[in-house]
MDAnalysis code that builds the backbone (N, CA, C; Angstrom):
import MDAnalysis as mda
import numpy as np

u = mda.Universe.empty(495, n_residues=165, atom_resindex=np.repeat(np.arange(165), 3), trajectory=True)
u.add_TopologyAttr("name", ["N", "CA", "C"] * 165)
u.add_TopologyAttr("resid", np.arange(1, 166))
u.add_TopologyAttr("resname", ["UNK", "UNK", "UNK", "UNK", "UNK", "UNK", "UNK", "UNK", "UNK", "UNK", "UNK", "UNK", "UNK", "UNK", "UNK", "UNK", "UNK", "UNK", "UNK", "UNK", "UNK", "UNK", "UNK", "UNK", "UNK", "UNK", "UNK", "UNK", "UNK", "UNK", "UNK", "UNK", "UNK", "UNK", "UNK", "UNK", "UNK", "UNK", "UNK", "UNK", "UNK", "UNK", "UNK", "UNK", "UNK", "UNK", "UNK", "UNK", "UNK", "UNK", "UNK", "UNK", "UNK", "UNK", "UNK", "UNK", "UNK", "UNK", "UNK", "UNK", "UNK", "UNK", "UNK", "UNK", "UNK", "UNK", "UNK", "UNK", "UNK", "UNK", "UNK", "UNK", "UNK", "UNK", "UNK", "UNK", "UNK", "UNK", "UNK", "UNK", "UNK", "UNK", "UNK", "UNK", "UNK", "UNK", "UNK", "UNK", "UNK", "UNK", "UNK", "UNK", "UNK", "UNK", "UNK", "UNK", "UNK", "UNK", "UNK", "UNK", "UNK", "UNK", "UNK", "UNK", "UNK", "UNK", "UNK", "UNK", "UNK", "UNK", "UNK", "UNK", "UNK", "UNK", "UNK", "UNK", "UNK", "UNK", "UNK", "UNK", "UNK", "UNK", "UNK", "UNK", "UNK", "UNK", "UNK", "UNK", "UNK", "UNK", "UNK", "UNK", "UNK", "UNK", "UNK", "UNK", "UNK", "UNK", "UNK", "UNK", "UNK", "UNK", "UNK", "UNK", "UNK", "UNK", "UNK", "UNK", "UNK", "UNK", "UNK", "UNK", "UNK", "UNK", "UNK", "UNK", "UNK", "UNK", "UNK", "UNK", "UNK", "UNK", "UNK", "UNK", "UNK"])
u.atoms.positions = np.array([
    [-133.683, 77.862, -9.273],
    [-132.571, 78.639, -9.966],
    [-131.809, 80.177, -9.884],
    [-130.980, 80.198, -9.905],
    [-129.848, 81.602, -9.608],
    [-129.910, 81.694, -10.939],
    [-130.224, 83.038, -11.747],
    [-130.139, 82.687, -13.395],
    [-128.546, 83.948, -13.789],
    [-128.141, 84.411, -12.235],
    [-126.809, 85.067, -12.149],
    [-125.477, 83.942, -12.076],
    [-126.278, 82.875, -11.794],
    [-124.425, 81.993, -11.684],
    [-124.826, 80.919, -13.323],
    [-123.717, 80.206, -13.177],
    [-123.710, 79.180, -13.967],
    [-124.352, 78.267, -14.000],
    [-124.929, 77.382, -14.964],
    [-125.245, 76.561, -14.701],
    [-124.755, 75.311, -14.243],
    [-123.429, 75.069, -14.654],
    [-122.378, 74.048, -13.978],
    [-121.087, 74.403, -13.273],
    [-120.584, 73.926, -12.474],
    [-118.817, 74.470, -12.311],
    [-118.401, 73.622, -13.084],
    [-117.893, 74.693, -13.614],
    [-116.357, 74.585, -14.518],
    [-115.222, 73.996, -14.259],
    [-114.496, 73.594, -13.675],
    [-112.702, 73.196, -13.664],
    [-112.981, 74.364, -12.382],
    [-113.799, 73.583, -11.202],
    [-113.571, 73.936, -9.898],
    [-112.097, 74.135, -8.789],
    [-111.127, 72.566, -9.461],
    [-110.171, 72.578, -9.010],
    [-108.830, 72.785, -9.825],
    [-108.913, 73.591, -10.792],
    [-107.509, 72.883, -12.206],
    [-106.593, 72.676, -11.510],
    [-105.763, 71.720, -11.965],
    [-104.142, 71.938, -12.099],
    [-103.771, 72.729, -12.273],
    [-102.518, 72.936, -11.950],
    [-101.326, 74.107, -12.615],
    [-101.429, 73.961, -14.113],
    [-100.992, 73.139, -14.736],
    [-101.031, 72.988, -16.142],
    [-102.446, 72.797, -16.685],
    [-103.237, 73.072, -15.776],
    [-104.948, 73.081, -16.915],
    [-104.845, 74.758, -16.577],
    [-104.731, 75.600, -15.413],
    [-104.135, 76.702, -15.559],
    [-103.789, 77.340, -16.731],
    [-101.515, 76.880, -16.416],
    [-101.461, 78.126, -18.020],
    [-101.832, 77.304, -19.373],
    [-102.606, 76.182, -19.170],
    [-103.260, 76.310, -20.879],
    [-104.409, 77.532, -20.952],
    [-105.350, 76.977, -19.889],
    [-106.310, 78.505, -19.849],
    [-105.395, 79.577, -20.208],
    [-104.826, 79.872, -19.550],
    [-104.846, 81.658, -19.478],
    [-103.802, 81.345, -20.617],
    [-103.027, 80.659, -21.341],
    [-102.375, 80.679, -22.905],
    [-103.040, 80.507, -24.319],
    [-104.375, 80.116, -23.589],
    [-105.578, 79.893, -24.589],
    [-106.076, 81.138, -25.048],
    [-106.396, 81.489, -23.983],
    [-107.694, 83.043, -23.806],
    [-106.600, 83.955, -23.972],
    [-104.996, 83.922, -24.048],
    [-104.412, 84.802, -24.498],
    [-104.387, 84.919, -25.974],
    [-104.380, 83.728, -26.630],
    [-103.633, 83.883, -27.945],
    [-104.843, 83.888, -28.556],
    [-106.576, 83.493, -28.253],
    [-107.063, 83.961, -28.877],
    [-107.587, 85.268, -28.797],
    [-107.638, 85.891, -27.928],
    [-107.531, 87.048, -27.739],
    [-106.831, 88.406, -29.260],
    [-105.228, 87.971, -29.080],
    [-104.118, 88.597, -29.380],
    [-104.563, 87.932, -31.230],
    [-104.444, 86.949, -31.565],
    [-105.300, 86.613, -32.818],
    [-105.618, 87.564, -33.687],
    [-107.083, 87.090, -32.712],
    [-108.187, 87.914, -33.045],
    [-108.696, 89.554, -32.961],
    [-107.744, 89.988, -32.317],
    [-107.940, 91.579, -31.814],
    [-109.665, 91.774, -31.874],
    [-110.452, 91.078, -31.685],
    [-111.651, 91.673, -31.118],
    [-111.827, 92.528, -30.123],
    [-112.457, 93.355, -30.096],
    [-112.899, 94.201, -28.416],
    [-112.990, 93.071, -27.213],
    [-114.189, 92.227, -28.122],
    [-114.940, 91.560, -26.869],
    [-113.974, 90.697, -26.390],
    [-113.500, 89.858, -27.121],
    [-112.424, 89.285, -26.454],
    [-111.118, 89.682, -25.417],
    [-110.751, 90.951, -26.399],
    [-109.652, 91.718, -25.848],
    [-110.412, 92.514, -24.095],
    [-111.477, 92.560, -24.240],
    [-112.624, 93.057, -22.799],
    [-112.449, 92.010, -21.906],
    [-112.749, 90.657, -22.433],
    [-112.736, 89.449, -21.524],
    [-111.942, 89.213, -21.166],
    [-110.582, 89.484, -21.566],
    [-109.654, 89.136, -21.234],
    [-108.888, 90.037, -20.186],
    [-108.810, 91.069, -20.278],
    [-108.878, 92.467, -19.482],
    [-109.730, 91.999, -18.274],
    [-111.201, 91.669, -18.451],
    [-112.046, 91.441, -16.975],
    [-111.771, 90.373, -15.932],
    [-110.875, 89.422, -16.617],
    [-110.470, 87.856, -16.328],
    [-109.279, 88.872, -15.238],
    [-108.187, 90.244, -15.959],
    [-107.138, 90.160, -15.083],
    [-107.798, 90.729, -13.905],
    [-108.616, 91.326, -14.609],
    [-109.128, 92.581, -13.365],
    [-109.517, 91.414, -11.605],
    [-110.437, 90.939, -12.461],
    [-110.992, 89.622, -11.584],
    [-109.871, 88.661, -10.691],
    [-108.888, 88.715, -11.008],
    [-107.759, 87.731, -10.875],
    [-106.865, 88.579, -9.659],
    [-106.765, 89.838, -9.881],
    [-106.178, 90.644, -9.003],
    [-107.296, 90.884, -7.804],
    [-108.549, 91.005, -7.636],
    [-109.583, 91.266, -6.882],
    [-109.286, 89.871, -6.252],
    [-109.005, 88.725, -6.960],
    [-109.423, 87.759, -5.786],
    [-108.590, 86.549, -6.661],
    [-107.337, 86.962, -5.911],
    [-106.396, 85.583, -6.703],
    [-106.217, 84.650, -5.792],
    [-106.652, 83.511, -6.502],
    [-106.891, 82.267, -6.214],
    [-105.379, 82.136, -6.784],
    [-104.888, 81.004, -5.931],
    [-103.418, 80.938, -7.022],
    [-103.123, 80.043, -8.038],
    [-104.557, 78.796, -8.831],
    [-104.187, 78.578, -9.863],
    [-104.877, 79.822, -11.020],
    [-105.392, 80.691, -10.420],
    [-106.337, 82.151, -11.081],
    [-105.043, 82.903, -11.530],
    [-103.510, 82.822, -10.888],
    [-102.687, 83.684, -10.963],
    [-101.825, 82.895, -11.904],
    [-101.812, 81.800, -11.357],
    [-100.767, 80.804, -12.875],
    [-101.280, 80.866, -13.964],
    [-102.606, 81.124, -14.283],
    [-102.913, 81.147, -15.393],
    [-102.890, 82.456, -16.090],
    [-102.709, 83.752, -15.084],
    [-102.754, 85.281, -15.416],
    [-101.184, 85.320, -16.396],
    [-100.690, 83.756, -15.337],
    [-99.095, 84.141, -15.280],
    [-98.479, 83.742, -17.092],
    [-99.547, 82.944, -17.430],
    [-99.495, 81.850, -18.710],
    [-100.250, 83.065, -19.314],
    [-100.875, 83.447, -19.320],
    [-101.537, 85.326, -20.297],
    [-100.329, 85.865, -20.486],
    [-100.037, 86.282, -19.787],
    [-98.268, 86.877, -20.020],
    [-97.311, 86.547, -21.061],
    [-96.867, 85.465, -20.440],
    [-95.984, 84.173, -22.045],
    [-96.749, 84.088, -22.583],
    [-98.193, 84.257, -22.803],
    [-98.293, 83.484, -24.644],
    [-98.126, 84.825, -24.814],
    [-98.785, 86.234, -24.858],
    [-98.805, 87.649, -24.689],
    [-97.034, 88.110, -25.397],
    [-96.213, 87.279, -24.668],
    [-94.537, 87.600, -24.838],
    [-94.132, 86.924, -26.160],
    [-94.275, 85.606, -25.965],
    [-93.445, 84.808, -26.715],
    [-95.094, 83.616, -26.944],
    [-95.399, 83.893, -28.649],
    [-96.501, 83.109, -29.094],
    [-96.260, 81.568, -29.263],
    [-95.212, 81.575, -29.451],
    [-94.414, 79.733, -29.468],
    [-94.920, 78.846, -28.380],
    [-93.959, 80.320, -27.647],
    [-94.238, 79.710, -26.055],
    [-95.353, 79.221, -25.481],
    [-96.662, 80.100, -25.780],
    [-98.279, 80.232, -25.924],
    [-98.277, 78.638, -26.555],
    [-98.739, 78.769, -27.836],
    [-98.525, 77.378, -28.410],
    [-98.326, 76.473, -28.067],
    [-97.223, 76.536, -27.258],
    [-96.565, 75.238, -26.804],
    [-97.311, 74.764, -24.695],
    [-97.880, 75.770, -24.467],
    [-98.572, 75.752, -23.042],
    [-100.230, 75.163, -23.660],
    [-100.545, 76.103, -24.771],
    [-101.881, 75.282, -25.292],
    [-102.008, 73.686, -25.578],
    [-100.772, 73.002, -26.345],
    [-100.638, 72.324, -27.213],
    [-100.678, 71.193, -26.255],
    [-99.966, 71.361, -25.446],
    [-99.727, 70.668, -23.842],
    [-98.235, 70.286, -23.067],
    [-98.457, 70.274, -22.687],
    [-97.305, 69.918, -21.541],
    [-96.047, 69.072, -21.503],
    [-96.165, 68.595, -22.713],
    [-95.429, 67.420, -22.709],
    [-93.359, 67.890, -23.057],
    [-93.821, 69.693, -23.839],
    [-92.690, 70.040, -24.521],
    [-92.276, 71.600, -23.729],
    [-93.520, 71.589, -22.137],
    [-92.897, 72.409, -21.241],
    [-91.837, 71.680, -20.245],
    [-90.562, 72.334, -19.793],
    [-89.726, 71.685, -19.678],
    [-90.181, 72.442, -17.800],
    [-89.879, 72.159, -16.678],
    [-89.734, 72.207, -15.028],
    [-89.990, 73.675, -15.568],
    [-88.248, 74.114, -15.515],
    [-88.139, 75.455, -15.802],
    [-89.363, 76.471, -16.062],
    [-89.531, 75.754, -17.062],
    [-90.739, 76.596, -17.549],
    [-91.929, 77.349, -16.458],
    [-91.978, 75.663, -15.880],
    [-93.547, 76.091, -14.752],
    [-92.813, 76.849, -13.858],
    [-91.421, 76.395, -13.504],
    [-91.436, 77.459, -12.403],
    [-90.504, 78.929, -12.948],
    [-90.663, 78.739, -13.860],
    [-90.435, 80.427, -14.548],
    [-92.055, 81.144, -14.202],
    [-92.653, 80.371, -14.431],
    [-94.448, 81.015, -14.598],
    [-95.053, 81.043, -13.147],
    [-94.499, 80.117, -12.280],
    [-94.821, 80.214, -10.692],
    [-94.209, 81.428, -10.081],
    [-93.239, 81.226, -10.576],
    [-92.387, 82.756, -9.997],
    [-92.828, 84.024, -10.428],
    [-92.975, 83.894, -10.980],
    [-94.062, 85.427, -11.998],
    [-95.176, 85.123, -11.463],
    [-95.699, 84.351, -11.162],
    [-97.341, 84.493, -10.546],
    [-97.089, 85.039, -9.233],
    [-95.965, 85.475, -8.310],
    [-95.999, 85.937, -7.129],
    [-95.280, 87.317, -7.545],
    [-95.491, 88.112, -8.368],
    [-95.283, 89.092, -8.427],
    [-96.505, 90.000, -9.165],
    [-97.558, 89.279, -8.323],
    [-99.330, 89.926, -9.049],
    [-99.343, 91.412, -9.717],
    [-98.688, 92.456, -9.170],
    [-98.978, 93.514, -9.560],
    [-98.326, 93.990, -11.122],
    [-96.915, 93.797, -10.845],
    [-96.075, 93.647, -12.044],
    [-96.905, 93.327, -13.261],
    [-97.648, 91.618, -12.809],
    [-97.874, 90.373, -13.890],
    [-99.178, 91.513, -14.623],
    [-99.721, 92.235, -13.477],
    [-101.372, 92.979, -14.174],
    [-100.806, 93.635, -15.247],
    [-99.769, 94.579, -14.577],
    [-99.485, 96.197, -15.347],
    [-99.476, 95.509, -16.559],
    [-98.115, 94.664, -16.764],
    [-97.590, 94.133, -17.990],
    [-98.759, 93.545, -18.840],
    [-99.702, 92.916, -18.359],
    [-100.381, 92.334, -18.817],
    [-101.781, 92.920, -19.629],
    [-102.248, 94.143, -18.983],
    [-103.112, 95.375, -19.056],
    [-101.704, 95.994, -20.217],
    [-101.051, 95.829, -20.352],
    [-100.094, 96.971, -21.403],
    [-100.251, 95.983, -22.393],
    [-100.178, 94.775, -22.880],
    [-100.394, 94.328, -23.926],
    [-101.461, 94.356, -24.423],
    [-102.635, 94.401, -23.554],
    [-104.306, 94.360, -23.826],
    [-104.115, 95.635, -24.676],
    [-103.396, 96.885, -23.860],
    [-103.681, 98.005, -24.502],
    [-103.189, 98.157, -26.155],
    [-102.070, 97.384, -26.124],
    [-101.165, 97.748, -27.690],
    [-102.480, 97.223, -28.337],
    [-102.785, 95.724, -27.906],
    [-103.493, 94.885, -28.615],
    [-104.320, 95.699, -29.563],
    [-105.308, 96.511, -28.349],
    [-106.395, 97.303, -28.791],
    [-105.935, 98.574, -29.518],
    [-105.045, 99.208, -29.251],
    [-104.329, 99.535, -30.532],
    [-103.851, 99.525, -31.997],
    [-103.552, 98.080, -32.271],
    [-103.057, 97.701, -32.839],
    [-104.539, 97.267, -33.870],
    [-105.488, 96.952, -33.247],
    [-107.039, 96.786, -34.011],
    [-107.340, 97.903, -35.059],
    [-107.309, 99.018, -33.379],
    [-108.296, 100.401, -34.497],
    [-107.265, 100.689, -35.418],
    [-105.924, 100.514, -35.220],
    [-105.259, 101.086, -36.463],
    [-105.361, 100.142, -38.190],
    [-105.796, 99.825, -37.675],
    [-105.853, 98.438, -38.700],
    [-104.759, 97.804, -39.193],
    [-103.915, 97.619, -38.412],
    [-102.956, 96.846, -38.511],
    [-103.643, 95.139, -37.975],
    [-103.483, 93.752, -39.494],
    [-104.482, 93.315, -38.995],
    [-103.760, 91.971, -38.281],
    [-104.542, 91.266, -37.092],
    [-103.539, 90.271, -36.164],
    [-102.661, 89.007, -37.261],
    [-102.159, 88.339, -36.489],
    [-101.295, 87.177, -37.535],
    [-102.506, 86.335, -38.001],
    [-102.364, 85.505, -38.925],
    [-103.462, 84.779, -39.837],
    [-103.384, 83.738, -38.633],
    [-104.320, 82.726, -38.463],
    [-104.702, 81.856, -36.992],
    [-103.854, 80.355, -37.773],
    [-103.425, 79.867, -36.664],
    [-102.245, 78.774, -37.125],
    [-103.243, 77.306, -37.433],
    [-102.909, 77.066, -38.594],
    [-103.356, 75.655, -39.190],
    [-102.738, 74.494, -38.219],
    [-103.952, 73.829, -38.282],
    [-102.966, 72.615, -37.132],
    [-102.520, 71.533, -38.227],
    [-101.820, 70.269, -37.472],
    [-100.940, 69.548, -38.488],
    [-102.266, 68.589, -39.322],
    [-103.202, 68.583, -38.510],
    [-104.537, 67.567, -38.946],
    [-105.212, 68.492, -40.256],
    [-105.558, 69.452, -40.466],
    [-105.846, 70.259, -41.160],
    [-105.192, 70.450, -42.132],
    [-103.804, 70.383, -41.735],
    [-102.728, 70.552, -43.141],
    [-102.685, 69.371, -43.993],
    [-102.739, 68.053, -43.384],
    [-102.512, 66.819, -43.536],
    [-103.894, 66.296, -44.480],
    [-105.187, 66.748, -44.092],
    [-106.429, 66.573, -44.671],
    [-106.412, 67.434, -45.892],
    [-106.282, 68.648, -46.350],
    [-106.147, 69.595, -47.020],
    [-105.139, 69.025, -48.096],
    [-103.766, 68.215, -47.784],
    [-103.388, 67.702, -48.614],
    [-103.407, 66.995, -49.631],
    [-104.517, 65.605, -48.609],
    [-104.772, 64.117, -49.336],
    [-105.775, 64.680, -50.337],
    [-106.792, 65.961, -50.165],
    [-107.623, 66.247, -50.957],
    [-106.901, 66.665, -52.096],
    [-106.101, 67.638, -51.894],
    [-105.446, 68.795, -53.318],
    [-104.674, 67.010, -54.149],
    [-103.961, 65.361, -53.663],
    [-103.647, 64.901, -54.290],
    [-104.587, 64.235, -55.055],
    [-105.499, 63.533, -53.950],
    [-106.694, 62.947, -54.652],
    [-108.200, 63.146, -55.560],
    [-107.962, 64.624, -55.454],
    [-108.734, 65.717, -56.427],
    [-108.413, 65.273, -58.082],
    [-109.131, 65.093, -58.721],
    [-108.718, 65.473, -59.994],
    [-108.552, 67.123, -60.063],
    [-107.592, 67.151, -61.241],
    [-106.297, 68.412, -61.180],
    [-107.744, 69.392, -62.289],
    [-107.748, 70.813, -61.880],
    [-109.090, 71.650, -61.888],
    [-109.139, 71.653, -63.258],
    [-110.689, 72.109, -63.880],
    [-110.581, 72.415, -65.521],
    [-109.930, 73.674, -65.660],
    [-108.750, 73.440, -67.002],
    [-108.345, 74.716, -67.522],
    [-109.716, 75.232, -68.476],
    [-109.989, 76.624, -68.048],
    [-112.033, 76.516, -68.888],
    [-111.108, 77.611, -70.167],
    [-109.701, 78.761, -70.095],
    [-109.394, 78.763, -71.382],
    [-108.818, 77.807, -72.320],
    [-107.926, 76.860, -71.936],
    [-108.039, 75.901, -73.469],
    [-109.100, 75.046, -73.366],
    [-109.930, 74.383, -72.721],
    [-111.436, 73.846, -73.269],
    [-112.259, 74.860, -73.673],
    [-112.212, 76.390, -73.466],
    [-112.699, 77.083, -74.340],
    [-112.744, 76.814, -75.724],
    [-110.808, 77.042, -76.265],
    [-110.713, 77.475, -77.327],
    [-110.219, 76.294, -78.188],
    [-110.483, 74.769, -77.512],
    [-111.221, 73.382, -78.262],
    [-112.334, 73.367, -78.715],
    [-113.631, 74.210, -77.668],
    [-114.944, 74.141, -78.128],
    [-114.786, 74.487, -79.588],
    [-114.602, 75.853, -79.935],
    [-114.617, 77.046, -80.388],
    [-113.812, 76.357, -82.067],
    [-112.596, 75.805, -81.878],
    [-111.619, 74.893, -82.684],
    [-112.712, 73.800, -83.328],
    [-113.223, 73.108, -82.487],
    [-114.141, 72.242, -82.741],
    [-115.471, 72.706, -83.471],
    [-116.150, 73.530, -83.484],
    [-117.378, 74.225, -84.244],
    [-116.565, 74.428, -85.393],
    [-115.070, 75.167, -85.968],
    [-114.885, 75.587, -86.792],
    [-114.197, 74.269, -87.824],
    [-114.144, 73.257, -87.167],
    [-113.608, 72.092, -88.398],
    [-114.677, 71.438, -88.950],
    [-114.314, 71.011, -90.264],
    [-114.678, 70.864, -91.041],
    [-115.476, 69.184, -90.458],
    [-116.539, 68.996, -90.519],
    [-117.438, 68.198, -90.553],
    [-116.929, 66.489, -91.293],
    [-116.907, 65.208, -90.776],
    [-116.793, 64.125, -91.760],
    [-118.129, 63.908, -92.587],
])
């Protein structure tokens, strides 16, 4: 067994839609957290793509740029391509043909995210999915109202002062 290689080959021949989703997911996660390790891995992905420009890898890089430029579009790429039009796919495919510009743009965005995270500016909050919002709403509606500690304390003290029968 070669310790320098992955145990399992993952997504050996991804489709264009899988590449878009992968790139957008990676970019959004790095941008949202602002963690140096995620930004470093994203930059490593950019550098690797430039040195070994496999077509689907370059499509993923185009999705990285698109997600960094427009978070809402990046989320649509991650959530599923039902909301992505053929024009969107064509635009990403055309952008993938401009590898040098794509590399510069993404590296510039990553550097901007790094400077933002070191300057103390918080990354935008994580998006809460629809299922989590529904679950939390149901829990709030079905759970008993929270206890009013102040009112309970006052009632208890008043009961101590009340005359006994």
